[in-house]
C-alpha positions in Angstrom: -4.3 -9.1 -19.3 -0.7 -10.1 -18.5 -0.1 -10.8 -22.2 -1.1 -7.4 -22.9 1.4 -6.0 -20.4 4.4 -8.2 -21.3 3.9 -8.3 -24.9 4.1 -11.7 -27.0 8.0 -11.5 -27.3 8.5 -11.4 -23.5 5.4 -13.4 -22.5 7.0 -16.9 -22.0 9.8 -15.5 -19.8 7.8 -13.1 -17.8 4.6 -15.1 -17.2 6.1 -18.7 -16.6 6.3 -18.2 -12.8 2.9 -16.5 -12.5 1.1 -19.1 -14.5 2.8 -21.9 -12.6 2.0 -20.4 -9.2 -1.7 -20.1 -10.4 -1.9 -23.6 -11.3 -0.3 -24.9 -8.4 -2.7 -22.6 -6.1 -5.7 -24.0 -8.0 -4.5 -27.5 -7.5 -4.0 -27.0 -3.8 -7.5 -25.6 -3.2 -9.0 -28.4 -5.0 -7.2 -31.1 -3.0 -8.4 -29.4 0.1 -11.8 -28.9 -0.9 -11.7 -25.1 -1.2 -13.8 -23.1 -3.7 -12.0 -20.7 -6.0 -12.0 -17.1 -5.0 -15.4 -15.5 -5.3 -14.0 -12.6 -7.3 -14.1 -15.0 -10.3 -17.9 -14.9 -10.2 -18.3 -11.4 -8.9 -16.1 -9.6 -11.6 -18.1 -10.9 -14.7 -21.3 -10.2 -12.8 -20.3 -6.5 -12.1 -19.1 -6.1 -15.6 -22.5 -7.0 -16.9 -24.6 -5.3 -14.1 -22.9 -1.9 -14.7 -22.5 -2.4 -18.5 -18.7 -1.7 -18.3 -17.6 -3.7 -21.1 -16.7 -1.7 -24.4 -16.7 1.6 -22.8 -13.7 4.0 -22.3 -12.3 5.0 -19.2 -14.1 7.8 -17.4 -12.7 11.2 -17.1 -14.8 12.5 -14.2 -12.6 14.4 -11.5 -13.3 13.6 -7.8 -13.0 16.0 -5.0 -11.2 15.1 -1.8 -14.4 14.1 0.0 -15.4 11.6 -2.7 -11.9 10.0 -2.7 -12.0 9.8 1.2 -15.5 8.3 1.2 -14.4 5.6 -1.4 -11.4 4.7 0.4 -13.4 4.3 3.7 -15.9 2.0 1.9 -13.1 -0.1 0.5 -11.3 -0.2 3.9 -14.2 -1.0 6.1 -17.2 -2.0 3.9 -16.3 -5.7 3.0 -15.0 -7.2 -0.4 -18.2 -7.5 -2.2 -19.2 -3.9 -1.3 -15.9 -2.5 -2.0 -16.0 -4.1 -5.6 -19.5 -3.0 -6.2 -18.6 0.6 -5.1 -15.8 0.9 -7.5 -17.8 -0.8 -10.4 -20.5 1.8 -9.8 -18.0 4.7 -9.7 -16.6 3.4 -13.2 -20.1 3.3 -14.4 -20.5 6.8 -13.3 -17.5 7.9 -15.5 -15.3 8.6 -12.6 -11.4 8.9 -13.4 -9.4 5.5 -12.8 -6.9 7.7 -11.3 -9.2 8.8 -8.5 -10.5 5.4 -8.0 -6.9 3.9 -7.7 -6.1 6.7 -5.3 -8.9 5.7 -3.0 -7.7 2.0 -3.1 -4.1 3.1 -2.2 -5.5 5.3 0.7 -7.6 2.3 2.0 -4.5 0.2 2.0 -2.4 3.0 3.5 -5.1 3.0 6.4 -4.5 -0.6 7.1 -0.8 0.3 7.9 -1.9 3.3 10.0 -4.5 1.2 12.1 -2.4 -1.9 12.3 -2.4 -3.0 16.1 0.9 -4.8 15.5 1.8 -8.6 15.6 0.4 -10.5 18.5 2.9 -13.5 18.1 6.6 -13.1 17.2 8.1 -14.4 14.0 11.6 -14.5 12.7 12.7 -11.0 12.2 9.3 -9.8 13.3 8.8 -9.2 16.9 5.5 -8.6 18.8 4.1 -5.2 18.0 5.8 -5.0 14.5 4.1 -4.0 11.5 6.9 -4.6 8.7 7.4 -7.5 6.4 4.4 -9.3 5.1 1.9 -7.7 7.4 -1.6 -6.8 6.3 -0.9 -3.3 5.6 2.4 -3.3 3.9 1.3 -6.3 1.8 -2.0 -4.5 0.8 -0.3 -1.2 0.0 2.3 -3.1 -2.2 -0.5 -5.0 -4.1 -2.8 -1.8 -4.4 0.3 0.0 -6.0 0.9 -2.9 -8.5 -3.0 -3.0 -9.3 -3.0 0.9 -9.8 -0.1 0.7 -12.0 -1.5 -2.0 -14.1 -4.8 -0.2 -14.6 -2.6 2.9 -15.5 -1.1 1.2 -18.5 -3.8 -1.1 -19.7 -6.5 -1.1 -22.2 -10.0 0.0 -21.0 -11.2 -3.5 -20.3 -8.2 -4.3 -18.2 -8.3 -1.1 -16.4 -11.8 -1.6 -15.4 -11.0 -5.2 -14.3 -7.9 -4.4 -12.5 -9.4 -1.5 -10.4 -12.5 -3.9 -9.3 -10.2 -6.7 -8.5 -7.8 -4.3 -6.7 -10.6 -3.0 -4.6 -11.8 -6.5 -3.7 -8.4 -7.7 -2.6 -7.7 -4.5 -0.5 -10.9 -4.8 1.2 -12.0 -7.2 4.0 -8.8 -7.1 6.0 -9.6 -4.7 8.8 -10.7 -7.1 11.4 -9.2 -6.4 14.7 -7.5 -3.1 13.5 -7.3 0.1 15.8 -10.1 2.4 15.5 -7.8 5.5 15.0 -4.9 5.5 12.7 -1.4 6.7 13.7 -0.1 8.9 14.7 -1.6 8.9 18.2 -2.9 12.4 19.3 -1.0 12.2 22.7 2.4 12.0 20.7 1.6 14.8 18.6 0.8 17.0 21.6 4.3 16.3 22.9 6.1 17.7 19.9 7.4 21.2 21.0 9.3 22.3 17.8 8.5 23.4 14.3 12.1 23.5 12.9 12.5 21.0 10.0 16.0 19.7 10.9 15.1 19.0 14.6 11.9 17.3 13.5 13.9 15.0 11.3 16.7 14.3 13.9 14.2 13.4 16.5 12.3 11.1 14.0 15.7 9.4 13.3 16.2 8.9 17.0 12.6 7.5 17.3 13.4 5.1 14.5 16.5 3.9 16.2 14.4 3.2 19.5 11.8 1.4 17.4 9.4 3.9 18.6 6.8 3.6 15.9 4.3 6.1 17.4 6.9 8.6 17.9 8.3 8.4 14.4 4.9 8.5 12.9 4.0 11.6 14.8 7.2 13.5 14.0 7.1 12.8 10.1 3.4 13.7 10.4 4.1 17.1 12.1 7.0 17.9 9.5 4.6 17.4 6.6 1.8 19.3 8.3 4.1 22.3 8.7 4.8 22.2 4.9 8.4 21.3 5.2 9.8 19.9 1.8 9.3 16.1 1.4 12.9 15.2 -0.1 14.7 15.3 3.3 12.2 13.1 4.8 12.5 10.6 2.0 16.1 10.6 2.2 16.0 9.9 6.0 13.8 7.0 5.4 15.6 5.6 2.4 18.7 5.3 4.5 17.0 2.6 6.5 14.9 1.0 3.7 18.5 0.1 2.3 20.1 -0.8 5.6 17.5 -2.8 7.3 16.1 -6.2 6.2 12.4 -5.4 6.8 11.6 -9.0 6.4 12.3 -8.6 2.5 9.9 -5.7 2.2 11.9 -2.5 3.2 13.0 -1.5 -0.3 9.8 -2.6 -1.9 7.5 -0.6 0.5 9.8 2.4 0.2 9.3 2.2 -3.6 5.6 2.0 -3.1 5.3 4.9 -0.9 7.4 7.0 -3.3 5.0 6.3 -6.1 1.9 6.6 -4.1 3.1 10.0 -2.7 3.8 11.5 -6.1 0.3 10.2 -7.3 -1.8 11.3 -4.2 -3.3 14.7 -3.9 -1.8 17.0 -1.4 -4.5 16.6 1.2 -3.9 13.0 1.7 -0.2 12.1 0.3 1.6 12.7 3.7 -0.2 9.7 5.1 2.0 7.7 2.9 5.2 9.0 4.5 3.7 8.6 7.9 3.0 4.9 7.4 6.5 4.6 5.9 8.1 6.1 9.2 6.0 3.8 11.4 7.2 0.6 9.2 10.8 1.9 9.2 10.8 2.1 13.1 9.3 -1.3 13.1 11.8 -3.0 10.8 14.9 -1.2 12.6 17.4 -3.5 14.3 17.4 -6.2 11.6 20.3 -5.5 9.2 19.9 -6.2 5.5 22.1 -9.2 4.5 25.2 -7.9 2.6 24.7 -4.4 3.6 27.8 -4.1 5.6 29.9 -5.8 2.9 28.6 -3.6 0.4 29.5 -0.4 2.4 32.9 -1.7 2.9 33.4 -2.4 -0.9 32.0 1.2 -1.8 33.9 2.5 1.0 30.8 4.4 2.3 
């Protein structure tokens, strides 16, 4: 599949690190008596069971309720069930874009329901959700799987969506029951003015108030205000903050997923980004101050 994406001329350069990583991982598992990831056996089983090989990608559109239900299955149904649900949807001729959207929303929920770190790590204090957290990692990975599926041949599109759902699922243990933003924080917002909402959101970010930032961006989107000013606010801190190496990456993920998600759900992506931005604030990105000085900005 990767060879199809890179092309033969670039394969050696682009695949060397990936192949080496996979070989090292296999060796490490074997040395410690661990079995290979179960998706190795599950994927071919599902491809045969649902007769997915050799068929074109489906074109059936999905309504909001269908996407939401599949997202909930992927989020909370366990890995085998998530992979099976996606395989069944592909067999029914559902659009790969709709399935990819559900995978993205499931990973987004992992950010919105994250209870925060229980133990501090360098650059990641107790309660933080940025960096290599379950939700941010899942969202970045789901975005990658969705993009691979979008540009692949039918066989690899099908395989990528099944594997993407499998790896997104099975990570919701210990998560909060209700997603951000908390209802009590929404109830305290006393303005509908776009500018004031964004100024308040920026204040919440600087106070590392994840709930407040999420609530204010949620309300901003709920009122139908334009998305670009909200993105501009959050981009400022995606660049200035380190985010434990994930700030710019996660910002890019959210921009792509917001554009590819239907209106009923897309603001969840920005709410999650607001929460992560508040979490990562206070850890300046290395070189940012020097860059600003050189650019005179």
